[in-house]
N, C-alpha and C positions, 0 to 999 in steps of 0.2 A: 476303901474309897468307893463312892458311888460311881459306877461306870459312866454316868452322864456328865460327870465333871472332867472326864478325859477329853483330849483332842480326838478327832476322828481317826487320825493316824495311830495314836496309842491304843484307842479302843479296838480298832480292827486287828492290831497286832495281838492284843490279849485274847480276842475271840479266836483268831487263827491258832494261837498257842494253847488254847484250851483252858486258859485261866478263868474265863467267864464264858458262858454259853449265850447264844443268841436269844434263847428264851429268857434268861436272867436279865439281859439288857432290855428286852421288851417289857418285862414286869417293872423294871426300874423306871423306864420311860413313861409308862402309864401312870405310875405313882407320882412322878415328878410333875406331869401335866395336871393331875388331880390336885396336887398341892399348890401349884403356882399359877395355873391358868385363871382361876376365879378372880384374882386381883388384876390380871392383865388383859384378859379377853384376846389372847393371841391366836387361839385355835378355833376353827369353825367345826371341825369334826375329827375324831380319832378313827384311825383305820380299823374296822372291825375284823379284818383279816390279818392283824399284826402277828398273832400267834402262829397262824399258818405260814406266814412269811418267815418267821423265826425258825420254824421247823424245816422249811425248805433250805434255808441257809445252812443249817446244821447238816442236812442230808448232803448238800453239795460239798461241804468241807470234808465230811466223812468219805466222800467219793474221790477225794484227792484234788479238788479244784483249789486254785490259789486265788482268793477273792480279796482284792485290795480294799474294799469297803465292807468286809465281812462283819455282819451284825451291827452296822452303824445305822442308828435311826436318823432319818432325814425328814424335815418338814417341807412341804411344797406350798407355794403361794397359790391363792385361790383364783388364779386365772390360768394355771397350767394344768392340762388334763392329766388325771390319774384314773385309770380304768376302774369303773364301778363305784367311784366316789363322787359325791355332789361337789361340783365346781361351779361357783355362782358369780364370779367376778364382783362380788360384793353387791350384787344388784338383785332387787326383787323380781326383775324380769327373768332371771335365771335361777330363782330359788329352788326349782324342782329339777334342774338340769343334772343329769348324771353322765359323766364322761364315758363315751363308748370305747375308748382306747387310751393307752398311755401316750403322752408326748414322747418324742424320741429321746429327749434328755432323761426322762424318768426311766425309760427302758434301759438306758445305759447305766444308770445308778443300780437298778435291779440286777443287771448282768454282772456288776462288780460286787454284788452281795449286800447292798444296802437294803434296809427295811424302811418302808414308807410309814412313818409314825402317824401322819395325818395332814390336814390342810390348814394353812394359816391365813389370817385375814389380809385383805387388801382394800384400798379405797375403791369406790365404784368404777369399774372399767379401768382400774389402775391409772386414773387420770386426776389425782388430787394429792397434795403434799402432806396430808394427814390421813390417818386410817380410821375414819369415823363413817359408818354407813347406816342407813335406816334398817338394813337387813340384819347386820351383825352387831351393831352398836359401836362403842368407843374402845379402841385398843390403846393401852397405856404403856408408858416407858418403864422398863424394869429399874432403871437408875433412879427414877423419881416418878411415882405413879400420878403425880399431878401434871406431868408433862406428856407431850405426844412423842412417840418414837419416829414421827415423820411418816411419809408415804411415798409411793404407794405400797412399799413392801414392809409395812409396819408390823404385821403379824409374824412374818419370818424372823425379823430382827428381835422382836420381843421374846419369841420362843427360844432363839439361840442364846441371847444375852442372859436370859433367866435360867439357862441350863436344862431346858426341856429336850434339847437335841444339840449335838455339836455342829450340825451342818444344815443349811437350808438352800432351796432354790428359789430365787426371786426372778423378776423381770426388770428390765431397765430400758426405758425409751426416752429418758431425759434426766436420769439421776436417781431413779426409784430404788436402786440397790447399791447406791453409794451414799446418799444423804442419810437415810435411816441408819445404816451401820455407823456413820459418823456420830449420830445422836445417841448411840447406845454402846459405843466402845468396841465395835466389831470391825472386821475386814469385809469389804464388799467389792467384788470385781466385775467390771463390765468388759467382757472379751471383745476382740475384734469382731466386727459384724460378720455373722454367718460362720464363725469358727465352731460354735455350738449349734447343733440343729435346733430349729425353732418350729414347733408344731409336731404333729397335727394338733390343732386347737382352734381357738376363736379367731375371727377376723379382727385385725388390728385397726385402730383409727388412722394410724399413719404407717404405711408399709416401709420396710427397709431400715428402720432405726432402732427397733426393740431387739433385745438380746436376752437369753437366759443367763442368769448371774448367780454364781455361788456366793454364799454368805457364811462366815464362820468366825469363831473366837480366836482361831490360830491361823497364821499365814500358811503353815504347812498343810492345813486342810484345804485351803484354796488351791495350792499346788496339786494336791491329790485329786481334788474334784476336777480340775482342768485336764489332768492326765486321763481321767475316766471319760469326761464329757467331750474332749476335743483331741485326745491323743498327743498333747504337747509333751515334749521332753524337757529336761533341765536346760535352762538358758544360760547366757553369759551376762555378767554384770556390765552395765554400760561403762565404757572407758572414756567417753568424750564429755562434752559440756552439757550440763543440765540447766535449763532456764528456770527461773522462779519469779513469781509475781504475787503481790498482795491482792491485786484487784483483777488479774487476768486481762488487763487492758480495757476493762469495762467501766472503770470509774465507780465500782460498787464499794460502798463503805463497809468496814468491818467493825464488829464489836471490839472493844479495847483488848479483851482477853484473847481473842483470835489473832489480832495483829501482833500482840506481844509474844504469843506462843509461836507464831510463824517465824518471826524474826529470830527468836531464840533457837528454833530448830535449824534455820539456815546457818546461823553462826556455829552451831554444834557440828553440822555436816561439813562446813568449811574446815573446822579444826580437825576433823577426821579425814581430811584429804579429798573431799568431793570438790569437783570443779563446777561452781555455780555462778551464774551471771543473772543479774536482775534485768529482765526484759519480758515482753509480752507481745502477742499478735496485735496487729492493727486491724480491728474488726470493721472498719469503715462505717461505724454506726450500728452494726448488727448486734442485737442482744437476743436473749431467749424469747423475749416478747415478739421478735420479728417472725418467729416460726410457729408461735402458738396458734395462729389461724388454721394451720394444718390439723391440729388436734380438734379444734372446734368443728371444722368442716367434716373431718372423719367421723366424729361422734354424730353429727347431724345425718351423715349418709347412713350410718348403721341404725340409729335410734330416733331419727326425726319423726317418723310416722308414729312410733310408740308414744313419743312425747305429745303429739297432737291428740292422741286418743285419751291419754291419762297422765298428766304432768305429775300427779301425786305419787306415782310409782317410783320416781327418781329422787335421789339425793338432790335437794334444792340447788346445791352448788353445781352438780352435773347437769341439772335441767337448764341452768343458766348457760353453761358451756354449749349444750346442744342448741339452745335457742339462739345463741350468738352465731353458731355455725350456720343455722338456717338463714340468717340475715346477711351472710357474707356475699359479696359479689364475686363473679368469676375472676375479675382483676385482682381482688384482694387475696384470693387463694393462690393465683398465679404468682403474685409478689412473694407470698410466703414460701412457695416452692423454690423460687429463685433465691430467696434468702437462705434456705436450707442448703442448696448447692454451693452458694458462695461461702457460707459459714464453714462447710466441710473443706472447700478448697483453701481457705485461709489457714485453718489449723493444720491441714496436711502440708501445706507449703511451709509454714513456720517450723514444723517438726523435721523438715529436711535439713535444717541448720542446727538442730539440737537433738540429743538422745532422748530427752524427755522434758516436760515442763511440770513444775510443782506449784500448786496453788492450794488455798484452803478448799476443802470439800464444800463447806458452807461458810457463810460470813458470820454465823451466829450459832449458839447451841440450841438445843430443843426449847420449845416454848410451851405455854399452858395448853393442856389437851382440849380445852373448849374453844380454842381459837383456830381459824383457818390458817393463819400465818402470824408471825411475830408483829407486834405493833411498831417496834423500833429496832433498827439495826445501826450500830455505830452512833447511838444517841439521837438518831434522826427518824422521823416517821418514814415508813417504808411501804412499798407497793406489795401486793399479795404474793408475787413470785420472786421478790428480791432474795429470799432465802435460797432459791434455786439458781442463782445467777451463774454459777461456775460449772454446772454439770451438763447441760444439753449439747454443748459444742462437740464433745466427743462422740455423741450419738450421730450427729449429722455428718461428722467426718469418718465414722466407722472405726474410730481408734479404740485401742484398749485403754482403760482407765481404772485405777485401783484406789480405794479409800482405805487408809490405814489409821488406826488410833494412835495419836501422838502426844496428846496433852489433855489437861483438864482446865476448866475455868476456875476462878477463885472459889466458886460455889461447888466445885467437884463434878461439873458436868463434862462429859466427853467431847472432844473435838477431833475432827478428821483431817488428814492431809491427803490431798489427791495428787496422784502421779499419773501423767498421761504420756503415752509414747506413740510412735508411728504404727500404722496398721501392720499386723503380722508379727509384731515384736512382743507378743504376750509373754512368752517364756523369759525373755530378757528383762522385761519389766518386773516380773515376779522375782527373778534372781536379784535385781537391783534393790527391790523393796526389802528383801531379806537383809541386805547390807545396810540400808537406811535404818531399818528397825534396830539393828545391832548398834548403830552409831548414836541413836537417840536414847537417852537414858529414861525418857518419859517421866521426869519428876513431877510432883504436884505443881500446878501452875502458880508462879509468883503473882502477887497482886498487881493488877494494872493500876496505874496512878489515875 
């Protein structure tokens, strides 16, 4: 078996046991990237020091160190600093930038014996729902290369889903490491705010909502990553009631396949003894659009002057966001800040009454790679951010949220189920997710009528 087809847990065990060496893993990983990346455009650069990192892991093992990620290749999103590698944020403004140091999360991975395979693509400034940039081009979905993997963590999910690596680090400021995993059949975890150290690195458009997020093919690898990144231990399965909702109280339409899959999953969980009640927060009219001015204003603060000097440097979609930010009034930004606070208060208050809430990760599967967003959701024309309707709330509440693969559409496209719990209950959420995965048989999706 190719070591790249193993989970990170199994691969690290084999490396520690001497069944496979770190050098052999590095060779296999380079070969897998050479074989599969040309069709996907998931990776911006391979780590030229991979062999040296493999040799260092071997030396540490020989010295008796117990390394939980021994010899595991990890891909890092192109907005997280990795010392001496080009980290561009998908932007021509940063095409020549080389990170002066590792982000703390990357250092923790190295301390545990992981090897940095390379850097994976993201949308410009991680601010777009597809991973297409003027600097690095179009990243494609391994499930169907005619489709997008989503964004902004499109490169990390394409790399993991295609077997280039078992584990990736992404970022998530509004769903960027939950929606792309949902579109590619992976697990993506947004931890409680500040559980995983963020930075050193680039300035963020919006402070206090983005997190470092592990992405993997196996839930056990999310567990292991969180042990390494945040020191969390094994949690307890939720014993109380879990809320569920088709639309998260937002009125968002679902594609028929998504609605059918969700109802089937809820019925299956109830049969397996889970206590589920259909209910949702009352958002008081707040949606993801209510807080988007914060992103526009933040981009304008960071890059407004550069836009005025040369608009052509930017992805046209990002140029429009920056331009929008430059035109916002102080009152509009203040209203968005207030919406952020209230959105967080509403979700945190709701979770005081329930152990968790289950909603679709996305209301639709992946869409054609040449489109910014799907044209239709639930058979109706949709707005550009409707595909992201269910994910920003957890960021503004600081809550942990996990997307798990749970079904497929009738066309065979992956769908994700999102589980959100109260702040600090990351370990319990992961433990409960293991039970939920065990309860769901994940059959091929029956046809929607």
